[in-house]
C-alpha positions as CSV (number, residue, x, y, z in Angstrom):
1,M,-8.9,20.4,-23.2
2,S,-11.8,22.9,-23.5
3,K,-13.1,22.4,-20.0
4,Q,-12.1,24.9,-17.3
5,N,-9.8,23.3,-14.7
6,A,-11.0,24.5,-11.2
7,A,-7.6,23.7,-9.8
8,A,-5.5,25.6,-12.2
9,D,-4.2,28.0,-9.5
10,P,-0.4,27.2,-9.2
11,A,-0.4,27.8,-5.4
12,F,-3.3,25.4,-5.0
13,L,-1.6,22.8,-7.1
14,K,1.6,23.2,-5.0
15,Q,-0.4,22.8,-1.8
16,Q,-2.2,19.7,-3.2
17,R,1.0,18.1,-4.4
18,T,2.5,18.5,-0.9
19,R,-0.6,17.1,0.7
20,L,-0.8,14.2,-1.7
21,A,2.9,13.3,-1.2
22,A,2.5,13.4,2.6
23,M,-0.6,11.2,2.3
24,R,1.3,8.7,0.1
25,D,4.3,8.7,2.4
26,E,2.1,8.1,5.4
27,L,0.3,5.2,3.8
28,M,3.5,3.6,2.5
29,G,5.1,4.0,5.9
30,R,2.1,2.5,7.7
31,N,2.1,-0.5,5.3
32,S,5.8,-1.1,5.9
33,A,5.5,-0.9,9.7
34,E,2.4,-3.1,9.8
35,A,4.1,-5.7,7.6
36,A,7.2,-5.7,9.9
37,G,5.1,-5.9,13.0
38,R,2.7,-8.7,12.1
39,R,2.7,-11.2,14.8
40,S,4.0,-14.7,14.0
41,P,3.3,-17.5,16.5
42,K,6.2,-18.7,18.5
43,A,7.0,-22.5,18.4
44,D,6.9,-22.8,22.2
45,E,3.7,-20.8,22.6
46,A,0.6,-22.8,23.4
47,R,-2.2,-22.3,20.9
48,E,-6.0,-22.4,21.6
49,L,-8.8,-22.7,19.1
50,E,-10.0,-19.3,20.2
51,D,-6.5,-17.9,19.2
52,D,-6.9,-19.3,15.8
53,A,-10.4,-17.9,15.4
54,Q,-9.2,-14.5,16.6
55,D,-6.2,-14.6,14.2
56,M,-8.5,-15.5,11.3
57,A,-10.9,-12.6,12.1
58,Q,-8.1,-10.2,12.5
59,N,-6.5,-11.4,9.3
60,E,-9.8,-10.7,7.5
61,V,-9.9,-7.2,8.9
62,D,-6.3,-6.6,7.9
63,I,-6.9,-7.8,4.4
64,N,-9.9,-5.5,4.0
65,I,-7.9,-2.5,5.4
66,D,-5.0,-3.3,3.0
67,V,-7.5,-3.4,0.0
68,V,-8.9,0.0,1.0
69,E,-5.4,1.5,1.6
70,D,-4.1,0.1,-1.7
71,R,-7.0,1.6,-3.6
72,R,-6.4,5.0,-1.9
73,L,-2.7,4.8,-2.6
74,R,-3.4,4.2,-6.3
75,A,-5.7,7.2,-6.3
76,I,-3.1,9.4,-4.7
77,E,-0.5,8.3,-7.2
78,R,-2.9,9.0,-10.0
79,A,-3.7,12.5,-8.6
80,L,0.0,13.3,-8.5
81,E,0.3,12.1,-12.1
82,K,-2.6,14.4,-13.0
83,I,-0.9,17.4,-11.5
84,D,2.2,16.6,-13.7
85,E,-0.1,16.1,-16.8
86,G,-2.0,19.4,-16.1
87,T,-5.3,17.5,-15.7
88,Y,-5.6,17.7,-11.9
89,G,-9.1,18.8,-11.0
90,L,-10.7,17.2,-14.0
91,S,-12.6,13.9,-13.8
92,D,-10.9,10.8,-15.2
93,A,-14.2,9.6,-16.5
94,S,-15.8,12.6,-18.1
95,G,-13.2,15.4,-18.1
96,D,-15.7,17.5,-16.1
97,P,-14.3,19.8,-13.5
98,I,-14.2,18.5,-9.9
99,P,-15.2,21.3,-7.5
100,K,-12.3,22.8,-5.6
101,A,-14.1,22.2,-2.3
102,R,-14.1,18.4,-3.1
103,L,-10.4,18.5,-3.9
104,E,-9.7,20.4,-0.7
105,A,-11.6,17.7,1.3
106,M,-10.3,14.8,-0.7
107,P,-7.2,15.7,-2.7
108,E,-7.0,12.2,-4.3
109,A,-10.5,12.6,-5.9
110,L,-10.5,11.5,-9.5
111,L,-14.2,11.7,-10.2
112,T,-17.0,14.2,-9.5
113,I,-19.3,13.3,-6.7
114,Q,-22.0,12.2,-9.1
115,E,-19.7,9.9,-10.9
116,E,-18.3,8.5,-7.7
117,E,-21.8,7.8,-6.4
118,A,-22.8,6.1,-9.7
119,R,-19.6,3.9,-9.6
120,E,-20.4,2.9,-6.0
121,R,-24.0,2.0,-6.9
122,Q,-22.7,-0.1,-9.8
123,Q,-20.2,-1.9,-7.5
124,R,-22.9,-2.8,-5.0
125,R,-24.8,-4.7,-7.7
């Protein structure tokens, strides 16, 4: 690739790999703990309509959180792949360099800010 990789510094890549692996492990651990701790109704427990409504609302929130966390986990795994490929710090969409400050703030960034904003605008339509 002819584009300059802003994250070509080996010490920076090592630091980012460590951060990304910790983020992945935290997300995976949280998902496992939440799945194990999900409340199931007991047979001898009285149920009220309000309980069902609260459960449905909480279930919707949980599903939305799971979607966001799954998306973030995929981005983290892709960023780790990019480190192995030698393309970390380059946009998946254009190959343009992602500023180091963005990678420090969001190690799993796969797009430049402008590309991310354009993607979000497109998704809102």
